[in-house]
Backbone bond lengths (Angstrom), bond angles and torsions (degrees), N, CA, C in turn:
res aa  C-N    CA-C-N  psi(-1)  N-CA   C-N-CA  omega(-1)  CA-C   N-CA-C  phi
1 M - - - 1.313 - - 1.592 112.99 -
2 L 1.298 112.74 123.28 1.480 114.48 -179.37 1.450 116.96 -66.27
3 S 1.303 121.66 137.14 1.412 125.99 -179.14 1.602 109.47 -79.08
4 L 1.331 116.47 131.49 1.447 124.34 176.17 1.548 109.99 -118.59
5 A 1.346 115.23 31.64 1.455 119.96 -172.00 1.580 110.45 -61.11
6 S 1.301 116.95 -38.90 1.395 120.44 -175.28 1.531 108.47 -85.13
7 D 1.301 113.34 134.46 1.561 119.44 179.24 1.523 109.86 -84.40
8 I 1.365 117.65 -3.09 1.462 116.82 -174.84 1.611 110.75 -108.29
9 A 1.249 116.40 -16.75 1.559 114.21 -176.20 1.510 106.66 -164.10
10 F 1.268 109.77 147.93 1.647 119.07 165.50 1.512 103.16 -93.24
11 V 1.274 117.22 132.94 1.379 122.00 171.63 1.594 106.58 -121.87
12 Q 1.316 108.53 128.81 1.568 116.23 176.70 1.562 103.73 -64.89
13 H 1.326 110.35 132.04 1.466 117.18 -176.89 1.563 108.50 -98.97
14 A 1.282 106.96 80.99 1.517 117.39 172.30 1.518 104.64 -142.39
15 P 1.329 115.12 77.20 1.458 119.06 -168.15 1.558 115.99 -59.08
16 M 1.272 119.33 139.53 1.368 119.28 174.10 1.531 115.71 -82.54
17 P 1.288 122.84 163.55 1.381 128.15 -162.31 1.587 115.23 -50.10
18 R 1.407 112.31 -34.11 1.402 113.29 -170.45 1.649 109.93 -147.76
19 R 1.305 111.60 159.15 1.456 117.09 177.97 1.537 102.01 -94.76
20 R 1.436 106.06 162.09 1.513 112.64 -175.15 1.525 108.57 -128.25
21 E 1.295 112.69 151.14 1.522 122.38 165.68 1.492 108.73 -125.94
22 F 1.386 114.31 149.01 1.464 116.00 -168.16 1.486 111.49 -123.89
23 A 1.330 121.85 21.32 1.475 121.59 165.16 1.523 113.19 -71.20
24 G 1.355 109.19 122.38 1.473 116.28 -176.29 1.479 112.99 87.26
25 Q 1.230 121.00 -9.92 1.481 121.85 -179.85 1.445 111.25 -75.21
26 V 1.398 117.80 157.90 1.448 122.28 177.83 1.601 109.24 -106.29
27 V 1.395 109.06 115.99 1.448 116.28 -174.31 1.433 108.90 -109.13
28 V 1.322 122.27 128.30 1.433 126.19 174.99 1.538 108.09 -106.75
29 V 1.390 116.42 131.29 1.431 120.90 179.51 1.525 106.26 -126.61
30 T 1.341 115.47 120.51 1.427 118.99 171.20 1.544 113.16 -84.11
31 G 1.296 115.57 152.78 1.400 116.86 -168.63 1.495 112.68 55.81
32 G 1.377 116.91 39.01 1.461 125.44 -167.08 1.539 116.43 -89.07
33 G 1.401 114.28 0.95 1.459 115.03 176.78 1.425 123.92 -86.66
34 S 1.316 116.75 -10.21 1.493 121.38 -177.65 1.632 110.93 -161.57
35 G 1.261 112.41 169.58 1.506 114.65 171.70 1.509 111.20 65.65
36 L 1.329 117.28 -145.03 1.426 122.24 -179.14 1.560 114.25 -61.48
37 G 1.449 111.91 -32.77 1.450 113.69 176.72 1.545 116.35 -59.39
38 A 1.367 110.94 -42.26 1.488 118.73 178.48 1.504 114.46 -66.39
39 A 1.385 111.70 -36.10 1.440 116.24 172.53 1.495 116.92 -62.14
40 Y 1.363 115.61 -44.73 1.473 124.69 176.94 1.546 105.70 -56.30
41 A 1.257 114.81 -49.98 1.462 119.77 -175.61 1.508 113.28 -59.52
42 R 1.272 113.94 -46.19 1.520 120.40 -179.47 1.557 109.48 -62.51
43 R 1.340 113.78 -40.02 1.584 116.24 179.22 1.426 113.30 -69.51
44 F 1.211 120.70 -36.89 1.495 126.97 179.11 1.539 106.66 -75.04
45 A 1.256 119.79 -41.97 1.529 118.33 175.37 1.508 110.98 -59.67
46 Q 1.351 115.24 -44.80 1.460 121.39 174.95 1.525 113.92 -50.88
47 A 1.326 117.46 -31.44 1.295 122.30 -179.43 1.634 114.43 -87.43
48 G 1.318 114.62 5.09 1.412 120.65 -178.66 1.563 118.15 89.21
49 A 1.323 115.52 12.33 1.414 118.40 174.99 1.543 117.15 -70.72
50 K 1.273 119.45 163.61 1.372 128.14 164.16 1.510 107.85 -98.96
51 L 1.509 115.40 133.29 1.401 120.49 -171.12 1.389 115.76 -115.98
52 A 1.377 118.93 133.15 1.432 123.46 170.99 1.562 104.97 -115.42
53 L 1.332 116.21 117.02 1.493 125.51 -178.05 1.587 108.52 -98.81
54 L 1.253 117.86 116.88 1.469 122.75 175.12 1.517 104.76 -111.63
55 D 1.368 112.84 130.28 1.523 122.17 -178.25 1.488 111.48 -155.36
56 L 1.368 112.88 141.15 1.381 121.31 174.91 1.518 112.65 -55.37
57 E 1.405 114.41 -29.89 1.535 120.28 178.58 1.418 103.99 -109.93
58 P 1.355 116.72 101.24 1.502 120.13 -173.21 1.638 110.29 -72.90
59 L 1.300 122.40 -20.27 1.385 122.91 175.48 1.578 109.85 -64.71
60 K 1.360 116.55 -35.90 1.499 118.07 -176.73 1.523 108.81 -71.80
61 A 1.444 113.20 -36.81 1.411 116.81 -178.23 1.533 107.91 -73.13
62 T 1.280 125.58 -34.57 1.400 130.61 175.97 1.418 108.80 -62.05
63 A 1.360 118.08 -50.59 1.559 119.95 -177.04 1.526 108.98 -62.19
64 L 1.369 120.57 -41.50 1.369 119.58 178.91 1.718 113.42 -68.41
65 A 1.280 109.76 -36.22 1.553 111.80 177.60 1.521 108.47 -67.41
66 S 1.361 123.47 -33.69 1.475 122.54 174.96 1.501 108.45 -63.65
67 E 1.396 122.67 -48.58 1.433 124.64 171.78 1.435 114.68 -42.38
68 L 1.423 112.82 -55.89 1.447 117.06 -170.43 1.493 113.59 -69.29
69 E 1.421 109.39 -36.83 1.500 112.53 173.38 1.488 115.94 -63.22
70 S 1.272 121.52 -31.13 1.423 124.45 179.69 1.481 105.90 -74.35
71 A 1.319 121.81 -17.14 1.517 122.99 172.77 1.563 110.69 -94.82
72 G 1.317 113.71 3.59 1.535 113.61 171.88 1.460 111.89 107.17
73 A 1.338 121.48 -0.98 1.488 123.89 -173.78 1.590 105.70 -82.29
74 E 1.285 117.68 151.81 1.510 123.39 163.30 1.487 107.36 -92.66
75 C 1.419 115.82 129.87 1.399 118.22 -168.94 1.600 106.80 -143.48
76 L 1.309 113.85 152.03 1.442 120.76 169.44 1.559 106.84 -135.86
77 A 1.343 111.65 132.77 1.561 113.23 176.01 1.505 108.55 -119.63
78 L 1.384 107.05 138.93 1.556 113.26 -170.88 1.609 104.21 -139.97
79 G 1.291 111.53 134.51 1.492 112.71 166.60 1.463 115.87 -74.18
80 C 1.254 117.14 136.92 1.500 117.26 -178.34 1.477 109.46 -158.85
81 D 1.351 117.85 128.85 1.420 124.62 174.54 1.576 106.84 -96.31
82 V 1.376 117.03 103.26 1.454 117.20 -174.44 1.454 115.72 -61.31
83 R 1.315 115.92 -12.15 1.551 114.39 174.80 1.431 112.17 -73.44
84 D 1.226 118.59 -17.37 1.480 123.66 -179.03 1.605 111.41 -93.19
85 E 1.316 119.16 111.69 1.449 117.79 -172.62 1.503 110.98 -69.20
86 A 1.270 118.44 -37.62 1.439 123.78 175.17 1.518 119.07 -59.82
87 A 1.427 108.78 -32.72 1.467 117.79 178.94 1.499 104.69 -75.40
88 C 1.260 122.18 -40.14 1.450 122.98 -179.58 1.525 110.37 -63.44
89 Q 1.289 117.80 -44.15 1.473 123.04 179.42 1.437 110.19 -64.64
90 S 1.381 123.10 -34.19 1.505 124.76 174.55 1.368 109.65 -68.89
91 A 1.336 121.29 -44.84 1.461 123.57 -170.72 1.561 107.35 -69.79
92 I 1.398 115.20 -44.73 1.536 115.53 177.35 1.467 113.62 -65.18
93 G 1.375 118.21 -31.84 1.494 120.03 172.66 1.496 113.30 -64.27
94 A 1.429 116.71 -35.24 1.406 117.35 178.29 1.493 112.20 -70.38
95 V 1.330 113.61 -36.80 1.483 115.24 173.35 1.558 115.80 -60.87
96 I 1.178 116.11 -38.84 1.565 124.44 -178.06 1.473 105.00 -68.92
97 E 1.413 114.97 -42.44 1.471 115.19 -178.87 1.488 111.89 -66.89
98 R 1.338 119.88 -36.88 1.418 119.07 177.10 1.450 117.91 -75.45
99 F 1.273 117.30 -36.96 1.530 121.33 -171.07 1.586 110.89 -108.15
100 G 1.351 116.19 -18.78 1.464 116.63 -179.27 1.542 112.71 96.07
101 G 1.314 120.71 -11.83 1.391 124.80 177.66 1.422 116.48 167.69
102 I 1.259 119.49 -172.01 1.535 122.46 -178.83 1.523 106.50 -138.60
103 D 1.359 111.66 130.86 1.468 120.46 176.77 1.485 113.90 -101.34
104 V 1.278 119.93 -30.99 1.457 125.42 -178.12 1.487 111.38 -142.63
105 L 1.299 120.23 128.93 1.421 131.69 173.34 1.480 111.47 -111.50
106 V 1.414 118.72 114.54 1.417 124.97 175.44 1.471 108.46 -99.22
107 N 1.337 118.14 101.98 1.456 117.88 172.36 1.527 113.25 -84.02
108 N 1.353 113.74 95.66 1.415 126.23 -166.27 1.565 108.61 -108.85
109 A 1.299 116.44 -44.21 1.563 119.57 -176.32 1.444 114.30 -42.57
110 G 1.442 116.55 127.88 1.385 119.58 -178.72 1.544 109.64 -166.89
111 I 1.404 109.85 157.02 1.476 118.97 178.90 1.504 107.26 -133.92
112 T 1.252 120.10 160.73 1.393 126.37 170.43 1.500 120.19 -127.66
113 H 1.290 118.45 179.51 1.549 120.44 171.58 1.477 104.25 -144.97
114 R 1.399 115.63 162.31 1.428 124.48 176.24 1.555 103.22 -135.15
115 S 1.313 117.82 94.29 1.382 121.37 178.88 1.481 108.47 -161.03
116 A 1.327 115.05 154.93 1.476 122.32 175.64 1.402 109.40 -67.91
117 F 1.311 117.04 144.16 1.581 118.95 179.42 1.551 111.61 -57.78
118 S 1.395 114.78 -41.89 1.360 117.79 -179.32 1.588 116.12 -63.20
119 E 1.351 116.83 -20.60 1.432 123.20 -176.66 1.514 111.12 -113.58
120 T 1.375 116.78 18.86 1.395 121.36 -178.46 1.661 110.00 -106.37
121 D 1.237 113.44 120.96 1.584 112.95 177.05 1.535 106.15 -65.60
122 T 1.334 107.23 151.18 1.561 119.87 173.94 1.488 107.37 -55.12
123 A 1.299 119.73 -38.59 1.453 121.87 -172.46 1.485 112.56 -65.14
124 V 1.408 116.09 -28.37 1.504 121.34 175.82 1.559 109.43 -70.29
125 F 1.351 116.99 -41.91 1.530 115.75 175.63 1.511 109.26 -62.62
126 R 1.264 118.52 -39.64 1.499 118.53 -178.95 1.477 111.52 -66.09
127 R 1.394 117.17 -40.40 1.503 119.47 178.46 1.494 111.05 -61.96
128 V 1.332 116.34 -47.37 1.486 119.21 -178.11 1.543 110.90 -65.79
129 M 1.327 120.21 -37.55 1.401 118.53 171.63 1.584 114.72 -68.74
130 D 1.302 115.78 -36.23 1.376 117.34 178.52 1.566 116.86 -56.43
131 V 1.370 110.84 -40.23 1.436 117.89 178.58 1.487 112.58 -87.20
132 N 1.300 118.45 -46.11 1.549 112.79 -174.42 1.523 110.80 -79.83
133 L 1.338 122.19 -36.05 1.397 119.13 179.77 1.438 114.50 -96.04
134 F 1.369 120.86 -56.78 1.369 126.33 -174.06 1.606 111.49 -68.05
135 G 1.323 117.25 -31.86 1.421 122.65 174.37 1.545 110.47 -57.34
136 A 1.466 113.66 -41.71 1.410 119.95 -172.41 1.604 106.30 -73.33
137 I 1.389 110.42 -38.39 1.524 119.50 176.25 1.545 109.61 -54.52
138 H 1.370 111.73 -54.98 1.572 120.40 -172.92 1.496 104.16 -58.22
139 C 1.235 128.49 -51.63 1.444 128.35 -171.01 1.512 110.92 -71.56
140 T 1.327 117.42 -36.40 1.491 121.67 179.24 1.562 107.56 -67.43
141 K 1.279 118.76 -41.48 1.399 123.47 -178.17 1.550 110.52 -61.64
142 A 1.348 109.49 -47.71 1.509 114.72 -178.70 1.550 110.17 -68.06
143 A 1.327 118.84 -38.71 1.478 115.15 -174.62 1.553 113.80 -90.51
144 L 1.277 119.76 -2.46 1.491 121.46 -174.12 1.415 115.51 -62.72
145 P 1.303 122.03 -44.73 1.407 124.73 -179.35 1.602 113.15 -56.94
146 S 1.276 115.16 -39.45 1.426 118.54 175.78 1.546 113.81 -79.57
147 L 1.345 117.64 -31.77 1.419 121.97 169.19 1.553 114.28 -61.69
148 L 1.305 113.81 -35.29 1.419 118.31 178.55 1.569 112.44 -71.31
149 V 1.284 118.93 -39.65 1.447 129.20 177.96 1.505 107.63 -62.53
150 R 1.287 116.62 -42.73 1.495 118.34 -174.22 1.537 117.04 -103.20
151 R 1.417 115.17 11.59 1.376 126.44 179.75 1.537 112.54 47.19
152 G 1.314 109.01 58.81 1.480 119.50 -173.49 1.418 116.80 -84.97
153 L 1.378 109.63 -168.93 1.516 120.27 -177.00 1.567 111.21 -129.25
154 I 1.267 116.57 133.51 1.472 126.69 170.32 1.453 112.07 -105.15
155 V 1.518 112.91 120.91 1.448 111.68 174.65 1.536 106.68 -110.62
156 A 1.354 112.03 122.36 1.454 115.06 178.99 1.467 112.92 -108.35
157 V 1.406 113.38 116.26 1.491 120.16 -172.45 1.481 108.19 -80.73
158 S 1.252 125.67 106.51 1.483 128.57 173.48 1.566 107.67 -95.48
159 S 1.296 115.66 -125.69 1.481 122.75 -178.12 1.584 107.72 -178.15
160 I 1.300 113.52 168.62 1.414 119.26 172.89 1.642 107.20 -63.81
161 A 1.365 114.39 -29.05 1.395 118.45 174.06 1.491 114.08 -64.98
162 G 1.421 117.85 -9.77 1.411 118.98 178.15 1.529 113.07 -93.63
163 V 1.287 114.26 -3.43 1.516 122.41 176.12 1.501 117.89 -124.45
164 A 1.293 115.16 -7.55 1.497 123.60 -177.05 1.587 107.78 -148.66
165 P 1.289 115.56 152.64 1.574 117.46 176.33 1.521 110.99 -66.65
166 L 1.329 110.79 154.55 1.539 111.86 178.54 1.602 99.89 -148.68
167 F 1.333 107.18 124.48 1.425 121.47 -179.77 1.540 112.75 -62.91
168 G 1.402 113.19 138.27 1.435 121.52 176.61 1.474 113.73 68.97
169 R 1.271 124.78 17.47 1.387 128.29 177.61 1.473 114.57 -138.61
170 T 1.292 119.77 40.29 1.523 125.29 -173.73 1.572 109.84 -49.23
171 G 1.323 116.87 -46.10 1.377 119.68 -171.43 1.590 108.48 -73.16
172 Y 1.340 113.67 -44.43 1.438 115.84 172.94 1.519 118.24 -55.78
173 A 1.331 110.07 -43.01 1.569 116.49 179.46 1.443 106.50 -64.14
174 A 1.332 120.61 -46.86 1.493 123.33 -176.24 1.479 108.58 -59.78
175 S 1.288 119.16 -42.46 1.532 119.91 179.56 1.484 110.85 -67.44
176 K 1.340 123.77 -35.35 1.478 125.49 -179.16 1.450 110.90 -77.22
177 H 1.366 117.55 -37.66 1.458 121.83 172.45 1.582 108.48 -56.28
178 A 1.288 116.75 -45.04 1.413 122.01 -175.47 1.505 108.57 -67.46
179 V 1.374 123.24 -34.56 1.380 126.87 178.22 1.600 106.44 -64.63
180 V 1.285 118.60 -45.34 1.428 118.13 178.84 1.486 114.85 -65.92
181 G 1.316 114.33 -37.12 1.487 118.05 177.80 1.536 114.31 -65.89
182 L 1.560 109.14 -46.57 1.399 110.04 -177.29 1.578 113.17 -69.26
183 F 1.304 118.97 -43.33 1.515 122.38 -178.31 1.409 115.70 -67.56
184 S 1.298 118.14 -36.53 1.463 123.43 178.96 1.544 106.58 -67.25
185 S 1.308 118.32 -40.69 1.464 122.43 -179.48 1.540 108.06 -69.60
186 L 1.305 116.13 -45.72 1.541 119.01 177.49 1.455 111.46 -55.88
187 R 1.378 118.63 -40.48 1.457 116.46 178.49 1.469 115.74 -53.06
188 T 1.350 117.41 -40.63 1.455 123.66 175.07 1.475 113.95 -56.93
189 E 1.396 116.62 -29.07 1.575 118.56 -179.28 1.504 109.25 -88.77
190 L 1.289 115.94 -31.95 1.546 115.51 -179.51 1.366 119.55 -94.83
191 A 1.352 121.29 -16.32 1.418 123.75 178.47 1.617 112.96 -52.27
192 P 1.318 115.96 -46.26 1.484 121.79 179.84 1.428 111.56 -62.78
193 R 1.400 120.31 -18.68 1.502 125.93 -174.63 1.504 107.10 -105.36
194 G 1.217 121.53 6.53 1.464 122.80 169.79 1.554 113.53 95.85
195 V 1.327 121.59 -3.23 1.452 123.16 -179.56 1.486 108.59 -95.97
196 D 1.392 117.36 134.28 1.381 124.06 -175.57 1.574 107.91 -104.50
197 V 1.304 117.23 156.68 1.466 120.93 -176.31 1.544 105.32 -134.95
198 L 1.305 120.80 120.50 1.456 126.37 173.33 1.455 106.33 -107.69
199 V 1.330 119.96 127.04 1.482 126.30 174.57 1.476 107.63 -101.91
200 V 1.348 118.45 122.53 1.433 119.00 179.25 1.447 114.84 -112.60
201 C 1.356 118.12 135.68 1.481 123.06 -177.40 1.439 114.73 -121.78
202 P 1.382 121.30 76.87 1.442 124.87 -179.62 1.579 111.67 -65.59
203 G 1.270 113.23 150.82 1.498 117.56 171.01 1.536 106.81 -88.99
204 F 1.324 117.30 -150.93 1.361 121.97 -176.01 1.588 105.96 -76.80
205 T 1.289 116.09 131.93 1.400 125.94 -168.42 1.539 110.52 -132.78
206 A 1.262 120.68 144.01 1.451 127.26 -170.95 1.592 107.83 -80.11
207 T 1.323 115.69 72.29 1.504 123.33 177.87 1.416 108.08 -124.96
208 G 1.385 116.88 177.96 1.476 121.75 174.49 1.425 114.55 -80.42
209 I 1.263 127.18 2.10 1.390 121.82 -171.10 1.518 113.77 -70.14
210 G 1.390 115.90 -32.21 1.503 122.15 174.52 1.509 109.72 -62.06
211 A 1.271 118.04 -48.20 1.560 120.00 -175.52 1.513 110.19 -68.07
212 A 1.246 117.26 -24.46 1.503 120.70 179.61 1.489 114.45 -93.30
213 A 1.387 116.55 6.40 1.477 121.31 -172.07 1.540 109.86 -64.20
214 L 1.389 111.69 146.60 1.492 118.48 -177.39 1.465 111.79 -81.72
215 D 1.257 119.91 145.28 1.492 124.29 167.74 1.536 110.31 -83.58
216 G 1.139 113.20 176.28 1.648 119.18 177.09 1.570 115.74 -53.87
217 D 1.384 108.45 -31.34 1.483 113.70 -172.09 1.658 108.52 -97.29
218 G 1.359 115.46 3.45 1.500 118.76 177.86 1.500 115.15 95.04
219 R 1.318 116.29 -7.91 1.393 119.32 177.90 1.574 109.94 -87.51
220 T 1.264 118.45 170.30 1.543 122.01 -178.04 1.529 104.72 -70.15
221 T 1.398 118.95 125.35 1.477 119.35 -171.93 1.505 109.84 -70.16
222 S 1.307 110.68 154.08 1.565 122.32 166.73 1.466 110.51 -93.98
223 H 1.347 120.85 -7.41 1.465 118.32 178.99 1.467 111.51 -63.49
224 P 1.341 117.48 140.84 1.344 120.61 179.65 1.566 112.72 -74.35
225 Q 1.340 118.08 141.88 1.510 114.68 177.04 1.484 115.45 -84.98
226 S 1.337 119.16 135.51 1.398 126.81 174.83 1.456 110.30 -113.10
227 T 1.295 120.24 154.95 1.470 126.39 -177.56 1.583 107.83 -134.04
228 F 1.354 115.39 165.85 1.341 120.52 165.40 1.567 111.80 -134.79
229 G 1.240 111.05 138.90 1.549 113.77 -176.58 1.566 105.18 82.09
230 R 1.354 106.74 179.97 1.557 116.87 -179.88 1.412 113.69 -73.34
231 V 1.418 121.81 131.19 1.406 122.82 -177.34 1.525 104.89 -79.80
232 A 1.323 117.07 130.76 1.511 119.33 -175.99 1.523 107.59 -89.14
233 T 1.340 117.16 157.81 1.492 123.10 170.63 1.391 111.95 -85.68
234 P 1.271 115.82 151.45 1.543 116.55 175.54 1.510 116.21 -57.11
235 E 1.358 115.41 -33.76 1.393 116.21 -178.09 1.587 110.99 -71.85
236 S 1.341 121.89 -41.14 1.373 117.13 170.87 1.392 118.28 -57.03
237 V 1.400 116.12 -41.37 1.588 117.29 173.40 1.511 114.58 -59.90
238 A 1.404 111.68 -43.65 1.521 112.03 177.48 1.475 112.04 -65.57
239 E 1.302 125.65 -33.83 1.409 125.91 -179.28 1.540 105.21 -65.60
240 A 1.372 120.70 -48.81 1.398 125.66 -176.98 1.648 108.60 -56.63
241 V 1.303 110.45 -45.50 1.493 116.46 -176.21 1.528 110.55 -64.77
242 Y 1.412 115.22 -43.96 1.410 124.26 -179.75 1.556 106.46 -54.56
243 R 1.349 116.51 -55.04 1.532 122.14 -177.08 1.562 107.93 -57.56
244 A 1.290 118.05 -45.37 1.437 117.44 -179.44 1.426 114.69 -60.38
245 A 1.311 114.61 -42.17 1.472 126.99 177.69 1.506 106.73 -57.23
246 C 1.273 117.93 -47.05 1.500 122.92 -177.87 1.612 105.07 -61.78
247 A 1.320 112.49 -50.62 1.449 112.37 -170.18 1.598 114.66 -76.08
248 G 1.340 114.98 -5.98 1.458 115.99 177.28 1.540 112.57 79.67
249 R 1.362 117.26 36.51 1.386 119.22 -176.92 1.532 115.61 -87.33
250 P 1.226 124.34 147.70 1.495 124.42 -175.66 1.539 110.79 -85.88
251 L 1.431 117.90 -33.67 1.424 119.72 -174.47 1.476 114.08 -141.75
252 L 1.327 118.18 135.81 1.356 123.24 -176.09 1.593 110.95 -128.40
253 V 1.250 121.56 108.78 1.478 123.79 173.90 1.490 109.45 -106.17
254 L 1.315 113.73 125.06 1.405 123.22 -167.61 1.500 113.82 -96.91
255 T 1.333 118.21 157.60 1.505 130.59 170.01 1.611 107.59 69.09
256 A 1.329 113.40 152.79 1.444 122.93 168.54 1.388 114.91 -49.84
257 A 1.471 113.28 -52.12 1.500 116.75 -175.12 1.559 107.91 -70.11
258 G 1.320 119.15 -32.43 1.453 120.51 -179.67 1.587 107.76 -62.69
259 K 1.346 117.91 -49.45 1.364 124.03 178.71 1.577 111.02 -57.27
260 A 1.350 115.94 -43.01 1.423 119.14 177.83 1.529 112.23 -59.95
261 A 1.419 114.72 -45.05 1.406 121.93 179.94 1.467 113.01 -62.96
262 F 1.375 118.79 -39.19 1.450 128.46 178.94 1.511 107.51 -56.38
263 F 1.477 119.99 -50.52 1.308 119.29 -174.40 1.557 114.39 -84.40
264 L 1.286 113.49 -40.85 1.522 120.71 -176.98 1.558 109.31 -60.38
265 S 1.351 118.09 -38.97 1.387 118.45 -178.99 1.582 114.85 -73.70
266 R 1.311 114.78 -3.82 1.424 120.10 171.95 1.373 111.63 -101.98
267 L 1.420 117.53 -45.43 1.453 118.77 -175.46 1.405 118.10 -85.62
268 A 1.368 118.27 -21.85 1.451 122.52 176.89 1.556 107.37 -148.91
269 P 1.352 118.40 68.54 1.381 122.96 -173.59 1.528 111.72 -56.26
270 S 1.335 127.37 -41.07 1.457 125.72 -172.03 1.657 104.46 -71.41
271 L 1.313 118.33 -36.92 1.426 115.02 175.23 1.431 116.89 -68.04
272 Y 1.350 115.04 -37.20 1.519 118.07 172.87 1.562 110.28 -54.33
273 E 1.430 110.30 -55.62 1.363 110.91 -173.24 1.518 120.70 -60.33
274 R 1.407 113.61 -31.17 1.420 121.98 174.29 1.529 111.99 -62.25
275 L 1.391 117.65 -49.97 1.470 122.84 176.86 1.437 108.73 -61.30
276 M 1.369 122.09 -47.54 1.408 120.71 -171.26 1.586 107.60 -66.10
277 V 1.258 121.62 -44.22 1.483 123.88 179.66 1.379 109.43 -63.12
278 R 1.197 120.23 -41.79 1.593 124.32 179.66 1.575 106.23 -56.14
279 S 1.248 116.46 -41.37 1.618 119.21 -177.77 1.417 111.29 -74.16
280 L 1.460 123.62 -29.99 1.349 124.38 -164.48 1.405 114.94 -115.56
281 R 1.398 120.01 -16.40 1.548 121.17 -169.23 1.616 110.95 -57.54
282 G 1.293 113.34 -35.85 1.572 119.42 -171.76 1.478 109.78 -58.34
283 E 1.353 117.84 -31.08 1.457 117.03 -172.06 1.369 115.84 -70.57
284 L 1.282 120.43 -12.61 1.576 119.37 171.15 1.438 116.81 -91.64
285 E 1.293 114.85 -1.07 1.579 115.41 171.30 1.503 114.41 -81.65
286 R 1.270 116.79 128.91 1.448 121.84 -178.81 1.419 113.25 -62.06
287 S 1.359 116.94 139.13 1.560 122.57 174.76 1.392 107.07 -74.38
């Protein structure tokens, strides 16, 4: 019987070989300048980690680095478009040059869309995949040699959309399902070599990703955002992820609604789809 003792997160109970502490560890966070990335950075900094913040908007990363440094953390802020493999290699190289290696890579950078499949340009699907999936691949490939040497940890941020269907976000769901599949499979390759992989599936969270969602033509959408269940705070998600990382867990599914979606989509998929569509279908109607 799976334990649901925590009201903040479901954690798959298949413990990894060792617990972790992060004081003095080098933690890289992609999309680290705002939203969930900033919350992850603050939580690991609170634990005494050294932070490298990679972000498409370098001014946001620099501002957060200054905040963390004023609180005593050692930080590096770098502009990086994770769609660009060479840029990821350069940024990861700069982190290793500055800190000597990497202990934790948090693949957090992501974008979404809200648009019907039939009205979504192929270019939008490619863009979402380029950021959410290939961005994580690029950074992981670049950081892996150092992670292997230091027996590190990869945190792959997926979504409830990575383990259950989500109306109006076919491209986003595809990218997040791919993240789950890729990093769950990668775990089996890396575990014997001492590198752990934690796959994280947050639910709806109060960040800017929804406001910046793409429409079917690639512009910022005017569709209103709908949610189901309680919207989590970035801080609560970061705390749950930090604890799961400390405990060496392989999978973290967040929020009561997220856990319900995880189980219901498997046990009663038709019922789950009806309930989910009822909650979200209005957001594709033009105002």
